[in-house]
C-alpha positions as CSV (number, residue, x, y, z in Angstrom):
1,V,151.2,65.2,84.5
2,G,152.5,62.5,86.8
3,M,149.9,60.1,85.6
4,S,150.8,60.4,81.9
5,Q,154.5,60.0,82.4
6,T,154.6,57.1,84.8
7,A,151.4,55.3,84.1
8,L,153.3,52.3,82.7
9,A,155.0,51.6,86.1
10,D,152.5,48.9,87.0
11,G,151.5,48.0,83.4
12,T,147.8,48.3,84.0
13,T,147.3,51.1,81.4
14,W,148.2,52.1,77.9
15,P,147.3,55.8,78.1
16,T,148.8,57.2,74.8
17,F,149.0,56.2,71.2
18,Y,152.6,55.0,71.8
19,G,152.1,53.6,75.3
20,N,153.6,56.5,77.2
21,L,154.6,60.1,76.6
22,M,158.1,59.0,75.8
23,A,156.8,56.9,72.9
24,Q,158.6,53.8,74.2
25,K,155.8,51.3,73.3
26,Y,157.0,49.2,76.2
27,S,155.2,47.3,78.9
28,P,156.8,46.0,82.2
29,N,154.3,43.1,82.2
30,D,155.8,39.6,81.9
31,Q,152.9,37.3,82.6
32,I,153.0,36.6,78.8
33,N,156.6,35.7,78.0
34,R,158.6,33.9,75.4
35,D,158.0,30.5,77.0
36,N,154.2,30.7,77.1
37,V,153.2,33.1,74.4
38,G,152.7,30.2,71.9
39,T,149.5,29.3,73.9
40,L,147.8,32.7,73.5
41,E,144.1,32.5,72.8
42,M,141.4,35.0,71.9
43,A,139.9,36.6,75.0
44,W,137.3,38.8,73.2
45,K,136.5,40.5,69.9
46,V,134.3,43.4,68.9
47,N,133.1,44.6,65.5
48,T,132.3,48.3,65.4
49,G,130.4,48.3,62.1
50,D,132.4,51.4,61.0
51,V,134.0,50.1,57.8
52,S,133.8,50.9,54.1
53,D,135.5,49.3,51.1
54,G,134.7,52.4,49.0
55,K,132.2,50.6,46.7
56,D,128.9,52.1,48.0
57,G,129.9,55.8,47.7
58,T,131.3,56.1,51.2
59,P,135.1,56.6,51.0
60,A,137.1,53.5,52.0
61,T,138.3,53.3,55.6
62,V,141.9,53.3,56.7
63,W,142.0,52.4,60.4
64,S,145.2,52.6,62.3
65,A,143.9,53.5,65.8
66,T,145.8,52.1,68.8
67,P,143.3,51.5,71.6
68,L,143.9,53.4,74.8
69,V,143.6,51.5,78.1
70,V,143.1,53.8,81.0
71,N,140.3,54.6,83.6
72,E,139.6,50.8,83.7
73,T,138.3,51.1,80.1
74,V,139.5,50.3,76.6
75,Y,138.8,53.4,74.5
76,L,138.7,53.0,70.7
77,S,138.1,55.6,67.9
78,T,136.8,54.6,64.5
79,P,137.2,56.0,60.9
80,F,133.5,57.0,61.1
81,Y,134.7,59.2,64.0
82,R,132.8,57.3,66.8
83,I,134.3,56.5,70.2
84,F,133.7,53.1,71.8
85,A,134.3,52.5,75.5
86,L,134.8,48.8,76.2
87,R,135.4,46.6,79.3
88,P,139.0,45.5,79.4
89,D,138.2,41.9,80.3
90,T,135.3,41.1,78.0
91,G,135.1,43.8,75.4
92,G,131.6,44.6,76.6
93,I,130.4,48.0,75.3
94,K,130.0,50.6,78.1
95,W,129.0,53.4,75.8
96,V,129.4,54.8,72.3
97,H,129.7,58.4,71.3
98,D,129.0,59.5,67.7
99,T,130.5,62.8,66.6
100,T,128.1,62.7,63.6
101,A,131.0,63.9,61.4
102,D,130.4,63.8,57.6
103,R,131.6,60.6,56.0
104,E,133.4,62.5,53.2
105,A,137.0,62.9,52.4
106,P,137.8,66.5,51.5
107,V,141.6,66.2,52.2
108,Q,142.5,62.7,51.3
109,N,140.4,60.2,49.4
110,E,139.9,57.8,52.3
111,L,138.4,58.0,55.8
112,K,141.3,57.7,58.3
113,N,141.7,57.5,62.0
114,R,144.8,56.8,64.0
115,G,143.4,57.1,67.5
116,M,142.3,59.3,70.3
117,A,143.6,61.0,73.5
118,Y,142.8,60.9,77.2
119,W,143.2,63.6,79.9
120,Q,142.3,63.7,83.5
121,A,142.5,66.4,86.1
122,E,145.3,66.1,88.6
123,S,142.8,65.6,91.4
124,P,139.5,64.7,89.8
125,E,136.5,65.9,91.8
126,E,133.9,63.3,92.7
127,G,130.5,63.7,91.0
128,V,131.8,66.5,88.7
129,S,131.6,65.7,85.0
130,C,134.5,66.1,82.5
131,Q,137.2,65.7,85.1
132,K,138.3,62.9,82.8
133,M,138.0,63.5,79.0
134,V,138.7,61.7,75.8
135,Y,139.3,63.5,72.5
136,I,138.8,62.6,68.9
137,G,139.5,64.6,65.8
138,T,137.8,64.4,62.4
139,M,138.8,65.0,58.8
140,E,136.7,68.2,58.7
141,A,139.1,69.6,61.4
142,T,136.9,69.5,64.5
143,L,138.2,68.2,67.8
144,H,135.5,66.7,70.1
145,A,135.8,66.2,73.8
146,V,133.5,63.8,75.8
147,D,133.3,62.7,79.4
148,A,135.5,59.6,79.8
149,D,133.1,57.9,82.2
150,T,129.8,58.5,80.4
151,G,130.5,59.4,76.7
152,V,128.5,62.6,77.1
153,I,129.9,65.8,75.5
154,C,131.9,68.2,77.6
155,P,130.0,71.5,77.1
156,D,132.8,73.8,78.4
157,F,135.3,72.6,75.8
158,G,135.2,74.6,72.6
159,D,131.7,75.3,71.4
160,N,129.6,72.8,73.3
161,G,132.2,70.1,73.2
162,M,133.5,70.7,69.7
163,L,136.5,72.8,68.8
164,S,136.8,74.1,65.2
165,V,140.5,73.8,64.6
166,N,139.9,75.0,61.1
167,A,139.2,78.5,62.5
168,W,143.0,78.8,62.8
169,N,143.5,77.8,59.2
170,T,143.8,81.3,57.9
171,T,146.7,81.1,55.3
172,N,146.3,79.4,51.9
173,A,143.3,77.5,53.3
174,I,142.6,75.3,50.2
175,W,141.6,72.3,52.4
176,P,140.7,71.8,56.1
177,L,143.4,70.8,58.6
178,A,142.4,67.1,58.9
179,L,142.8,65.5,62.3
180,F,143.6,61.9,61.9
181,Q,146.1,61.7,64.7
182,A,145.1,62.4,68.3
183,P,146.6,65.3,70.2
184,L,149.4,64.6,72.7
185,V,148.2,65.3,76.2
186,V,151.0,66.9,78.3
187,G,149.7,68.0,81.6
188,D,146.8,70.3,80.9
189,T,147.9,71.1,77.3
190,L,146.8,69.3,74.2
191,V,149.6,69.5,71.5
192,L,147.9,69.1,68.1
193,G,149.2,68.7,64.6
194,W,147.2,68.0,61.4
195,S,147.3,66.2,58.0
196,G,146.9,67.7,54.6
197,N,147.3,66.9,50.9
198,D,150.8,68.2,50.0
199,W,151.3,66.3,46.8
200,Q,148.6,68.1,44.8
201,D,149.5,71.8,45.1
202,T,152.5,74.0,45.7
203,V,151.0,76.8,47.9
204,T,149.2,75.1,50.8
205,P,148.5,75.8,54.5
206,P,151.9,76.3,56.2
207,G,152.8,73.8,58.8
208,S,151.6,74.5,62.3
209,V,151.2,72.8,65.7
210,F,148.8,74.1,68.3
211,G,149.0,74.2,72.1
212,I,145.4,74.0,73.4
213,D,144.0,74.2,76.9
214,A,142.8,70.6,77.7
215,R,139.7,71.9,79.7
216,T,138.4,74.7,77.5
217,G,139.9,74.3,74.0
218,D,141.4,77.8,74.2
219,L,144.5,78.3,72.0
220,K,147.6,78.8,74.2
221,W,150.2,79.0,71.4
222,T,151.0,78.2,67.7
223,F,154.2,76.9,66.3
224,R,155.0,77.6,62.6
225,S,157.5,75.5,60.7
226,I,157.8,77.7,57.6
227,P,159.2,81.3,57.6
228,E,156.4,83.8,56.9
229,E,158.2,85.2,53.8
230,M,157.8,81.7,52.2
231,F,154.0,81.4,52.7
232,T,153.4,82.6,49.1
233,K,155.8,79.9,47.7
234,T,155.1,76.7,49.6
235,G,153.2,75.1,52.5
236,T,152.7,72.0,54.7
237,A,155.9,70.9,56.5
238,N,153.2,69.9,58.9
239,T,153.2,67.5,61.8
240,W,150.8,64.7,60.9
241,A,152.4,62.0,63.1
242,S,152.3,61.5,66.8
243,M,154.7,63.3,69.1
244,S,156.5,62.5,72.4
245,A,157.3,64.6,75.5
246,D,159.8,64.9,78.3
247,I,157.9,66.1,81.4
248,E,161.0,66.8,83.4
249,R,162.5,69.1,80.8
250,G,159.1,70.6,79.7
251,L,159.7,69.7,76.0
252,V,157.6,68.2,73.4
253,Y,159.3,66.5,70.4
254,V,157.7,67.2,67.0
255,P,158.3,65.3,63.8
256,V,158.0,67.9,61.0
257,A,157.2,66.7,57.5
258,S,158.5,68.0,54.1
259,P,157.3,71.2,52.4
260,S,155.2,71.3,49.2
261,P,155.3,70.2,46.5
262,N,157.1,67.1,47.6
263,F,159.2,66.2,44.6
264,Y,160.3,69.6,43.2
265,G,161.7,72.4,45.2
266,G,162.6,75.1,42.6
267,N,159.9,77.2,44.2
268,R,161.4,77.0,47.7
269,L,165.2,77.4,47.3
270,D,165.4,79.7,50.3
271,P,166.2,77.8,53.5
272,I,163.3,76.2,55.5
273,P,165.4,75.0,58.4
274,L,162.5,73.4,60.4
275,A,161.3,71.3,57.4
276,T,161.8,67.5,57.5
277,S,163.2,67.8,61.1
278,V,162.7,66.7,64.6
279,T,162.1,69.8,66.6
280,A,161.8,70.3,70.4
281,L,159.2,72.8,71.6
282,D,158.6,74.3,75.1
283,V,155.3,72.8,76.0
284,N,154.1,75.9,77.8
285,T,154.9,78.5,75.1
286,G,155.5,76.6,71.8
287,D,158.9,78.3,71.5
288,V,161.6,76.2,69.7
289,A,164.2,74.8,72.1
290,W,166.2,73.2,69.3
291,S,165.7,71.6,65.9
292,Y,167.6,69.0,63.9
293,Q,167.0,68.8,60.1
294,L,167.1,65.2,58.9
295,V,166.8,66.0,55.1
296,H,168.0,69.3,53.6
297,H,165.7,70.6,50.8
298,D,163.6,67.5,50.8
299,L,162.8,66.3,47.2
300,W,161.6,62.8,48.1
301,D,158.6,63.2,50.5
302,Y,160.8,61.9,53.3
303,D,158.4,63.2,56.0
304,T,159.6,62.8,59.5
305,N,156.7,60.5,60.2
306,A,156.9,59.1,63.7
307,A,157.3,60.4,67.2
308,P,160.9,60.1,68.4
309,T,161.4,57.4,71.1
310,L,162.9,58.9,74.4
311,V,165.2,56.7,76.5
312,D,168.2,57.2,78.8
313,L,171.3,55.5,77.4
314,Q,174.5,54.4,79.0
315,H,177.2,55.9,76.7
316,N,180.9,56.3,77.5
317,G,180.2,55.5,81.2
318,E,177.5,58.2,81.6
319,T,173.7,58.3,81.5
320,V,172.6,60.3,78.5
321,P,169.1,61.6,77.9
322,A,168.5,60.5,74.3
323,L,165.9,60.2,71.6
324,V,165.8,58.0,68.6
325,Q,164.2,59.5,65.5
326,T,163.3,57.2,62.6
327,G,163.0,58.3,58.9
328,K,161.5,57.0,55.7
329,Q,165.1,57.2,54.3
330,G,165.9,54.2,56.6
331,F,168.1,56.0,59.1
332,L,168.0,56.0,62.9
333,Y,169.1,59.4,64.3
334,V,170.2,59.1,68.0
335,L,170.4,62.6,69.6
336,N,170.8,64.0,73.0
337,R,167.2,65.1,73.7
338,E,168.4,68.0,75.9
339,T,171.3,69.5,73.8
340,V,170.5,68.0,70.3
341,E,174.1,66.8,69.9
342,P,174.3,63.5,68.0
343,I,175.3,60.6,70.4
344,F,176.9,58.8,67.4
345,P,178.6,60.8,64.7
346,I,176.3,62.1,61.9
347,L,178.3,63.3,58.9
348,E,177.4,65.7,56.1
349,R,178.2,63.7,53.0
350,P,178.0,64.7,49.3
351,V,174.9,63.4,47.5
352,P,173.9,63.5,43.8
353,A,173.1,66.9,42.2
354,S,169.8,67.5,40.4
355,D,169.7,67.8,36.6
356,V,166.2,69.3,36.4
357,P,166.1,72.9,35.1
358,G,165.1,75.2,38.0
359,E,166.1,72.8,40.7
360,Q,169.1,72.9,43.1
361,A,169.4,69.8,45.3
362,S,171.3,70.2,48.5
363,P,175.0,69.2,47.9
364,T,175.1,67.2,51.2
365,Q,172.8,65.3,53.5
366,P,173.3,64.2,57.1
367,I,174.3,60.5,57.2
368,P,174.3,58.7,60.6
369,T,177.4,56.5,61.1
370,L,175.6,54.4,63.8
371,P,173.3,52.7,64.1
372,A,173.4,51.0,60.7
373,P,170.4,52.0,58.5
374,V,167.6,49.5,58.2
375,V,168.2,49.4,54.4
376,G,171.4,49.8,52.5
377,D,172.6,52.8,50.5
378,T,171.7,51.2,47.2
379,W,168.6,49.2,46.1
380,P,168.9,45.4,46.1
381,G,168.9,45.1,42.3
382,V,166.6,43.4,39.8
383,F,164.6,40.4,41.0
384,E,165.3,37.7,38.5
385,L,162.0,35.9,38.9
386,A,160.0,39.1,38.2
387,D,162.4,39.9,35.3
388,I,161.9,36.5,33.6
389,A,158.2,36.5,34.2
390,S,157.9,39.9,32.4
391,F,160.4,39.0,29.5
392,G,163.1,41.4,30.8
393,Y,160.8,44.4,31.7
394,C,162.5,45.0,35.0
395,S,166.1,45.0,33.8
396,R,165.2,47.1,30.7
397,T,163.4,49.6,32.8
398,A,166.2,49.8,35.4
399,E,168.8,50.5,32.7
400,G,166.9,53.6,31.7
401,L,166.6,55.1,35.2
402,R,168.8,57.6,37.0
403,D,170.2,55.7,40.0
404,E,173.0,56.9,42.2
405,G,171.8,55.5,45.4
406,R,170.0,57.1,48.3
407,F,169.1,60.8,47.7
408,T,169.3,60.6,43.9
409,P,166.9,63.5,43.0
410,P,163.8,63.1,40.9
411,S,164.6,63.5,37.2
412,L,163.0,64.0,33.7
413,Q,164.3,60.6,32.6
414,G,162.9,58.9,35.7
415,T,164.8,58.2,39.0
416,L,165.0,55.0,40.9
417,Q,163.9,56.4,44.3
418,W,165.5,54.3,47.1
419,P,163.9,54.0,49.6
420,S,160.5,54.9,48.4
421,T,158.2,57.5,49.9
422,E,156.6,54.6,51.9
423,G,160.0,54.0,53.5
424,G,162.1,52.8,55.0
425,I,160.4,53.2,58.3
426,A,156.8,54.3,58.4
427,W,154.7,56.1,61.1
428,G,154.8,53.1,63.4
429,G,158.3,54.0,64.5
430,G,160.2,51.8,66.9
431,A,159.9,50.4,70.5
432,V,162.5,50.3,73.2
433,D,163.0,48.2,76.3
434,P,164.4,51.0,78.7
435,T,165.9,48.4,81.0
436,T,168.3,47.0,78.4
437,R,168.1,49.8,75.8
438,T,167.2,47.3,73.2
439,Y,165.4,49.1,70.3
440,V,163.1,47.3,67.8
441,V,161.8,48.7,64.5
442,N,160.1,47.2,61.4
443,N,160.6,48.6,57.9
444,S,159.6,48.2,54.3
445,V,162.0,47.6,51.5
446,T,160.5,49.3,48.5
447,A,161.7,51.0,45.3
448,Q,159.8,53.6,43.3
449,I,160.2,55.4,40.0
450,A,159.9,59.2,40.3
451,K,159.6,60.9,37.0
452,L,159.0,64.7,36.5
453,L,157.1,65.7,33.5
454,P,157.1,69.3,32.1
455,R,153.7,70.8,32.6
456,A,152.6,70.5,28.9
457,D,153.7,66.9,28.7
458,Y,152.0,66.1,32.0
459,D,148.7,67.5,30.9
460,E,148.9,65.7,27.5
461,E,149.9,62.3,29.1
462,L,147.1,62.6,31.7
463,E,144.6,63.2,28.9
464,H,145.6,60.0,27.1
465,K,145.9,57.7,30.1
466,A,143.0,55.9,31.7
467,S,142.0,57.5,35.0
468,A,142.8,54.2,36.7
469,H,146.5,55.1,36.3
470,T,146.9,56.4,39.9
471,G,150.6,57.5,40.0
472,Y,150.0,61.0,38.5
473,V,150.4,64.0,40.9
474,P,149.8,67.5,39.5
475,M,152.0,69.6,41.8
476,R,150.0,72.6,40.6
477,G,151.9,75.8,40.7
478,V,155.4,74.6,39.5
479,P,156.6,73.8,36.0
480,Y,156.4,70.0,36.5
481,G,153.9,67.3,37.2
482,L,154.9,63.9,38.7
483,D,154.5,60.3,37.7
484,L,155.3,58.2,40.7
485,Q,155.1,54.4,40.6
486,L,156.2,51.5,42.7
487,F,158.8,49.7,40.5
488,M,156.6,46.7,39.6
489,N,156.4,44.6,36.4
490,P,153.2,44.5,34.4
491,L,152.1,41.3,36.3
492,G,152.3,43.3,39.6
493,M,155.5,41.7,40.9
494,P,158.1,43.8,42.6
495,C,161.1,44.4,40.2
496,W,163.5,44.5,43.2
497,K,164.9,41.5,45.1
498,P,163.2,40.5,48.4
499,P,162.8,40.8,51.3
500,Y,160.1,43.4,51.1
501,G,159.8,43.9,54.8
502,Q,162.1,43.4,57.8
503,I,162.3,43.8,61.5
504,S,165.6,44.7,63.4
505,A,166.9,45.1,66.9
506,Y,169.7,47.4,68.1
507,N,171.7,47.9,71.2
508,L,171.3,51.7,71.7
509,D,174.2,52.0,74.2
510,T,176.6,50.9,71.5
511,G,174.7,51.5,68.2
512,E,175.2,47.8,67.3
513,R,172.6,46.0,65.3
514,L,171.7,42.8,67.2
515,W,169.7,41.1,64.4
516,Q,167.6,41.7,61.3
517,V,165.2,39.2,59.8
518,P,162.5,39.3,57.1
519,F,159.0,40.1,58.4
520,G,155.6,39.1,57.2
521,Q,154.4,36.7,54.5
522,I,152.8,37.6,51.1
523,K,149.6,35.8,50.4
524,R,148.5,35.7,46.8
525,D,145.7,33.7,45.1
526,G,145.4,31.6,48.2
527,F,149.0,30.7,48.4
528,Y,151.7,32.0,50.7
529,M,155.0,33.2,49.3
530,P,158.3,32.1,50.9
531,E,158.7,33.5,54.5
532,D,162.1,35.0,53.6
533,W,160.4,37.4,51.2
534,G,158.6,39.3,54.0
535,T,156.0,42.0,53.2
536,I,155.7,45.8,53.2
537,T,154.9,46.8,56.8
538,L,152.7,49.6,58.3
539,G,152.3,50.0,62.1
540,G,154.7,49.6,64.9
541,P,155.9,47.0,67.4
542,V,155.4,46.8,71.2
543,I,157.9,45.2,73.6
544,S,156.7,43.4,76.7
545,A,159.1,42.6,79.6
546,G,158.6,38.9,79.0
547,G,161.0,39.1,76.1
548,V,158.2,39.3,73.6
549,I,157.5,41.7,70.6
550,F,153.9,42.1,69.7
551,I,153.2,43.3,66.2
552,G,150.6,43.4,63.4
553,A,151.8,45.5,60.5
554,S,152.1,42.9,57.7
555,M,150.1,42.4,54.5
556,D,149.1,38.8,55.4
557,N,146.2,39.4,57.8
558,R,148.1,38.1,60.8
559,V,149.2,39.3,64.2
560,R,152.4,37.9,65.7
561,A,154.5,37.6,68.8
562,L,158.3,37.5,68.1
563,D,161.2,36.6,70.3
564,L,163.1,39.8,71.4
565,A,166.3,37.8,71.4
566,D,166.3,37.0,67.7
567,G,163.1,38.0,66.0
568,S,161.8,34.5,65.5
569,V,158.0,34.0,65.4
570,L,156.7,32.5,68.7
571,W,153.0,32.9,67.9
572,K,150.7,34.1,65.1
573,A,147.0,34.3,64.6
574,D,144.8,35.0,61.6
575,V,142.7,38.2,61.6
576,S,140.3,39.7,59.1
577,A,142.6,42.3,57.5
578,P,146.1,43.8,57.9
579,A,146.4,45.0,61.5
580,V,148.2,48.2,60.7
581,A,147.7,49.8,64.2
582,T,150.3,49.5,66.8
583,P,148.9,47.1,69.4
584,A,148.5,47.8,73.2
585,T,149.1,45.5,76.1
586,Y,147.9,45.8,79.7
587,M,147.1,44.0,83.0
588,Y,143.5,43.9,84.2
589,D,142.3,41.9,87.2
590,G,145.5,39.9,87.3
591,T,145.5,38.9,83.6
592,Q,147.7,40.3,80.8
593,Y,146.0,41.1,77.5
594,V,147.3,42.2,74.2
595,V,144.9,44.0,71.9
596,F,145.0,44.6,68.2
597,T,142.9,46.9,66.0
598,V,142.3,45.2,62.7
599,G,141.3,47.8,60.0
600,G,143.5,47.5,56.9
601,N,145.2,50.1,54.7
602,S,145.0,50.4,51.0
603,I,148.8,50.7,50.7
604,L,149.0,47.0,51.8
605,S,145.8,45.5,50.6
606,P,142.2,46.3,49.5
607,T,140.9,44.2,52.5
608,V,139.3,46.4,55.2
609,S,137.8,45.5,58.6
610,D,136.2,46.9,61.7
611,E,137.6,44.5,64.3
612,I,139.3,44.9,67.6
613,V,140.6,41.6,69.1
614,A,142.2,40.8,72.5
615,Y,144.3,37.8,73.4
616,R,145.4,36.3,76.7
617,L,146.9,33.1,78.1
618,P,144.5,30.2,78.6
619,Q,142.4,30.6,81.8
620,N,142.7,27.7,84.3
């Protein structure tokens, strides 16, 4: 347990998806700093070969795996569900383990992987195998455990090294519990959530998180997010993102997603208090210690989609154990992680009512007063250039939409959804410097049109539209289907004013925003758009003690180092695809490295890759 919580003390490791169990994404290393980061050069690069653009029958790959650096090894998992063990200084391959998982996508239409997990015994026995293990999950809902030193399967875990998590999928099991995100390792317990496909059907597997014995794969406990009496009416409210943990308090913090179907809730009007929440569980029993609902009766797919960041704040002269939970809706919720009390006031404020027959939107939603949201309450308005280029399409369309700001429910006429289901803030979440309580988070600025279609109209429209029209979602089991589109003109230009992506910094002690700047640069037809436009972003930042933010996340196939003081770009390098994984940074043999997984994501760009690349300062 001690290893996981404090492994960043000397900065030699990066043992979890978010750097440490507190999901701080912070390194105390300062060899690379704001004065010298501009001289970074490539140290090594590895291509795994595990990549698909979807054109040869293999589903396209979406690769967001943060590498782990622990046990003097860089561990990397791929979307073909292989594990690579690499030398931290050269990228030389120590071993590769292939789970031989099927390259099929039964749950979502792409092969996805967001990383792997590492465990070691408190006192590893010399010469005994599987005292250190790495774990990888697959889309077919199997969790594999292999020896971290050799890559050989650990036969005492599950069934000869493989645990069928889908054996616990016993209610509404219409698809397997896909394991894109690695378990969180807390002591000798693996805390495991799963991904599903909650847009297609109403009645789906109900959300669950499993506590698993790290050595044997035995099930210790199960957490359920949906009341049992609702199992015949809805599903999901799953935990598909990473989690964080407080060892001292014995709590694991779980970001719970929205219930199905996502954009209509007439089937689930009874309360589901744990849905779209951040919930604290006892790591030994899975019992709920507390829960805070971020969106009541979620109609917008505003999944709680990132682990909350844990940090001790200085507030009103006292040290307060806090967490910061981000949301797609653009808010930062700062709570006492022990008592769940908001550290800055969060007010229940009236929001627009639904006008859809059968629906009852919540009359209020919890609105944080501080920190300021990353995006405003209303969309930026029509982008004149996109409007002119499309002969007024954007302004004409906007006039016909229902738009009463954030939390305007989906409608039959079409609602301007702001922010969109992409966010706001995505699964990368934020990073914190725990010494100054400076918090950094990137976000997208995107608007969608959410239109409900009565079932007969939906079926008829689907019949007459080309299959290439991808915005249709059946929501089988309720009276409506969904047409969901980014608000673009026919030329593919956003109808809303830029910037399209931003990055911000906050002082968490006071809730004050320190700065906010556009982030990323759109590249189209070989030309770069203005820097103040930014891009949609996926993947999170890392803060290093040298006053530097490392981040990929942009559409433009670049990785960057930013100045923590003001967000200005200090260094950037071209890579082969959008680097949508959160990077990692570590010291090895006296040298600080920063390493990026470069894999791509279809939300940003059709460009995919299989590259992991590490940078360091020039070697004298």
